[in-house]
PLY file of the C-alpha trace (Angstrom):
ply
format ascii 1.0
element vertex 276
property float x
property float y
property float z
element edge 275
property int vertex1
property int vertex2
end_header
0.04 0.12 0.00
1.90 3.55 -1.22
1.17 6.71 0.27
-2.02 7.60 -1.96
-3.27 4.05 -1.27
-3.16 4.45 2.29
-4.52 8.08 2.20
-7.58 7.09 0.25
-7.96 3.73 2.62
-8.20 6.11 5.66
-10.68 8.63 3.80
-12.66 5.29 2.94
-12.84 4.60 6.64
-13.67 7.77 7.55
-16.60 7.95 5.52
-17.71 4.34 6.42
-17.64 5.96 10.34
-19.75 8.62 9.40
-17.71 10.94 11.28
-17.13 14.80 9.95
-13.54 15.05 8.95
-13.19 18.25 11.40
-14.32 16.07 14.36
-11.61 13.41 13.22
-8.69 15.83 12.85
-9.39 17.66 16.22
-9.46 14.25 18.26
-6.31 13.35 16.22
-4.54 16.45 16.83
-4.01 17.91 13.53
-5.36 20.32 11.62
-8.68 19.44 8.81
-6.28 20.86 6.28
-3.25 18.27 7.15
-6.20 15.57 7.48
-7.67 16.36 3.87
-3.60 16.35 2.29
-3.07 12.77 4.07
-6.42 11.62 2.57
-5.70 12.77 -0.58
-2.36 11.37 -1.03
-0.49 15.12 -0.82
1.14 14.26 2.24
2.85 11.06 3.57
1.18 10.31 7.16
3.88 9.56 9.76
3.41 6.08 11.82
1.97 8.54 14.51
-0.34 10.43 12.61
-2.28 7.16 11.27
-2.14 5.47 14.82
-3.91 9.29 15.89
-6.40 8.67 12.97
-7.23 5.40 13.31
-8.14 5.92 17.16
-10.23 8.91 16.45
-12.03 6.65 14.31
-12.23 3.98 16.98
-11.61 1.25 14.51
-11.28 -2.37 15.65
-7.82 -3.91 16.73
-7.95 -5.92 13.75
-8.06 -2.95 11.48
-6.10 -0.91 13.39
-2.69 -3.56 12.94
-3.37 -4.14 9.37
-3.38 -0.24 8.59
-0.34 0.12 11.00
1.51 -2.29 9.31
0.99 -0.72 6.06
2.33 2.49 7.53
5.52 0.68 9.30
6.40 -0.02 5.62
8.82 2.96 5.88
10.41 1.84 9.25
12.21 4.97 9.95
11.38 8.69 10.01
12.66 11.81 10.38
11.07 15.58 11.03
13.24 18.29 11.38
12.88 20.54 14.67
12.19 23.58 12.57
9.18 22.09 11.24
7.97 21.39 14.62
8.66 25.11 15.74
6.91 26.58 12.74
3.58 24.55 13.81
4.36 25.67 17.57
5.63 23.42 20.31
2.38 23.55 22.14
0.95 21.40 19.40
3.99 19.12 19.55
3.10 18.63 23.33
-0.41 17.68 22.62
0.53 15.34 19.85
2.66 13.47 22.39
0.17 13.13 24.70
-2.32 12.08 22.48
0.15 9.23 21.73
0.60 8.72 25.63
-3.17 8.29 25.89
-3.33 5.04 24.08
-0.28 3.39 25.09
0.23 0.93 28.25
4.30 1.20 28.54
6.48 3.67 28.53
10.39 3.04 28.80
12.42 5.87 28.60
15.98 6.75 28.65
17.69 9.90 29.26
21.83 10.66 29.75
21.56 14.08 28.99
18.21 15.91 31.15
15.61 15.56 33.13
13.00 13.73 30.90
9.55 16.14 30.63
7.34 13.98 32.36
9.34 14.26 35.20
10.44 18.45 34.81
9.19 21.23 37.35
7.80 24.24 35.26
11.06 25.66 36.31
13.23 23.45 34.64
10.64 22.95 31.65
11.41 26.64 30.90
15.14 26.53 31.11
14.88 23.51 28.49
12.49 24.86 26.29
14.07 28.76 26.26
17.18 26.86 24.38
15.05 26.10 21.65
14.34 29.74 20.72
10.77 29.70 21.60
8.89 33.24 21.17
7.45 35.17 24.47
4.09 33.80 23.19
4.82 29.81 22.79
7.02 29.47 25.85
3.92 29.74 28.24
1.81 27.73 26.34
4.41 25.01 25.75
5.23 24.64 29.51
1.57 24.54 29.88
0.82 21.90 27.82
4.15 19.88 28.70
2.43 20.15 32.58
-0.87 19.16 30.88
1.04 15.78 29.72
2.22 14.99 33.27
-1.08 13.62 33.95
-0.60 10.49 32.33
1.75 9.65 35.43
-1.18 9.47 37.61
-2.81 6.76 35.24
-2.43 3.51 36.77
-3.28 1.31 34.23
-0.20 2.57 32.44
3.40 1.44 33.38
6.11 4.27 33.01
9.92 3.26 33.22
12.65 5.97 33.70
16.35 5.33 33.25
18.18 8.51 33.96
21.90 8.71 34.26
23.86 10.36 37.07
25.54 13.64 35.11
21.58 14.79 34.47
20.83 14.88 38.22
24.01 17.67 38.65
23.50 19.27 34.79
22.92 22.97 36.18
20.20 24.10 33.64
18.56 26.15 36.78
19.96 27.58 40.18
20.91 25.16 43.18
17.44 25.87 44.79
15.53 24.91 41.53
18.04 21.82 40.89
17.05 20.78 44.38
13.17 21.11 43.69
13.68 19.15 40.45
15.36 16.36 42.28
12.33 16.59 45.14
10.01 16.32 42.58
11.70 12.98 40.50
11.59 11.25 44.19
7.89 12.00 44.76
7.07 10.85 41.32
9.18 7.55 41.73
6.92 6.71 44.93
3.76 5.92 42.47
2.81 2.45 42.03
2.88 2.63 38.63
6.11 4.52 37.77
9.97 3.16 38.24
12.81 5.38 38.06
16.43 4.22 37.90
19.57 6.14 38.24
22.62 4.63 36.38
25.45 5.91 38.75
28.85 7.29 37.31
30.85 4.99 40.35
29.35 1.78 38.96
30.54 -0.90 36.71
28.90 -0.64 32.99
27.88 -2.68 30.22
27.35 -0.31 27.46
27.72 2.96 26.53
24.48 6.10 26.92
24.75 7.38 23.27
21.23 9.29 23.26
18.01 9.48 24.91
15.29 7.23 23.40
11.57 6.35 24.11
10.15 3.14 23.51
6.23 2.98 23.66
4.53 -0.37 23.88
7.83 -2.03 22.74
6.60 -1.48 19.03
7.81 2.48 18.62
10.40 4.39 19.38
11.43 7.92 19.45
14.90 9.46 19.11
15.52 13.06 19.57
18.69 14.36 17.62
19.84 18.04 17.45
18.05 18.68 14.16
15.05 16.20 14.35
13.02 13.96 15.74
13.54 10.20 14.43
10.56 7.63 14.88
11.68 4.14 14.32
9.10 1.15 14.01
10.87 -1.70 12.32
10.79 -4.68 14.88
14.23 -5.49 14.58
15.40 -1.70 15.42
13.09 -1.62 18.16
14.38 -4.54 19.78
17.83 -2.90 19.77
16.81 0.00 21.91
14.76 -2.24 24.29
17.93 -4.54 24.69
19.72 -1.34 25.54
17.32 0.02 28.26
17.13 -3.45 29.76
21.04 -3.45 29.80
21.06 -0.14 31.51
17.89 -1.38 33.59
19.80 -4.21 35.03
23.10 -1.74 36.66
20.84 1.19 37.61
20.19 2.35 40.92
16.40 1.83 42.08
14.12 2.19 45.15
15.21 3.39 48.32
19.13 3.22 47.14
18.15 5.68 44.01
16.13 8.16 46.36
19.02 8.12 48.66
21.45 9.30 45.89
18.98 11.97 44.81
18.35 12.99 48.58
22.39 13.40 48.82
22.63 15.46 45.52
19.67 17.56 46.60
21.69 17.98 49.62
24.62 19.36 48.01
22.52 21.72 46.33
21.00 22.98 49.14
24.27 23.91 51.07
25.64 25.47 47.95
22.43 27.88 47.96
22.82 28.51 51.16
26.74 29.48 51.57
26.30 31.40 47.99
0 1
1 2
2 3
3 4
4 5
5 6
6 7
7 8
8 9
9 10
10 11
11 12
12 13
13 14
14 15
15 16
16 17
17 18
18 19
19 20
20 21
21 22
22 23
23 24
24 25
25 26
26 27
27 28
28 29
29 30
30 31
31 32
32 33
33 34
34 35
35 36
36 37
37 38
38 39
39 40
40 41
41 42
42 43
43 44
44 45
45 46
46 47
47 48
48 49
49 50
50 51
51 52
52 53
53 54
54 55
55 56
56 57
57 58
58 59
59 60
60 61
61 62
62 63
63 64
64 65
65 66
66 67
67 68
68 69
69 70
70 71
71 72
72 73
73 74
74 75
75 76
76 77
77 78
78 79
79 80
80 81
81 82
82 83
83 84
84 85
85 86
86 87
87 88
88 89
89 90
90 91
91 92
92 93
93 94
94 95
95 96
96 97
97 98
98 99
99 100
100 101
101 102
102 103
103 104
104 105
105 106
106 107
107 108
108 109
109 110
110 111
111 112
112 113
113 114
114 115
115 116
116 117
117 118
118 119
119 120
120 121
121 122
122 123
123 124
124 125
125 126
126 127
127 128
128 129
129 130
130 131
131 132
132 133
133 134
134 135
135 136
136 137
137 138
138 139
139 140
140 141
141 142
142 143
143 144
144 145
145 146
146 147
147 148
148 149
149 150
150 151
151 152
152 153
153 154
154 155
155 156
156 157
157 158
158 159
159 160
160 161
161 162
162 163
163 164
164 165
165 166
166 167
167 168
168 169
169 170
170 171
171 172
172 173
173 174
174 175
175 176
176 177
177 178
178 179
179 180
180 181
181 182
182 183
183 184
184 185
185 186
186 187
187 188
188 189
189 190
190 191
191 192
192 193
193 194
194 195
195 196
196 197
197 198
198 199
199 200
200 201
201 202
202 203
203 204
204 205
205 206
206 207
207 208
208 209
209 210
210 211
211 212
212 213
213 214
214 215
215 216
216 217
217 218
218 219
219 220
220 221
221 222
222 223
223 224
224 225
225 226
226 227
227 228
228 229
229 230
230 231
231 232
232 233
233 234
234 235
235 236
236 237
237 238
238 239
239 240
240 241
241 242
242 243
243 244
244 245
245 246
246 247
247 248
248 249
249 250
250 251
251 252
252 253
253 254
254 255
255 256
256 257
257 258
258 259
259 260
260 261
261 262
262 263
263 264
264 265
265 266
266 267
267 268
268 269
269 270
270 271
271 272
272 273
273 274
274 275
């Protein structure tokens, strides 16, 4: 099934459902114009686009599997960050939230910064300011990212985070704010459906960090590079990321040992703030 055939098939599904294009586009977190271009074969839909459209149409699991297989025929996709910036990063956050709403398992490895779902508002602003957001876009994107964090409290989902120790010490915000950020991670780590682990620098390692990645339901990987977001869906490639995640999980600190480490680093930040 090529791009034109997939678009036409999605249009036929929508028409058969009796749903208006505007309603489907809104539920799929995209513009009506984009949905029209996909349906008419003028724009190649990403795997995420197809999944959101099928979810909005409320199709059966059998139909969804068939169409997702066609969408994954192109196993790797890349979207430049400049395109997300043009669209509005707050819209990107809304798209991720829609994706997270349908998943059951998230496995996130992050060697560079605190994962978005664990960030405090102050930390978020520091991260997003580095992306050159306008005065209008920044607060809207922060608000959208905070809204995403509600997924942490959905107990039917399992959320696994692995962070490397340098992330906890990288000073994107002043010491007092870093202390607050570490308290936030500790708090979230106590949720029954959330597993937070930290790879300590003084532990023998079995792998090298490389870059961050997110695995959703063991079937799709999102990788953020300097210039683009890369989506990987080939099962063979997804398996490579899953194996890497488990290697780090096996040597990372968890539970009270992890929380004790964060408490020590937090106290260092607080002492620095008091004597600064």
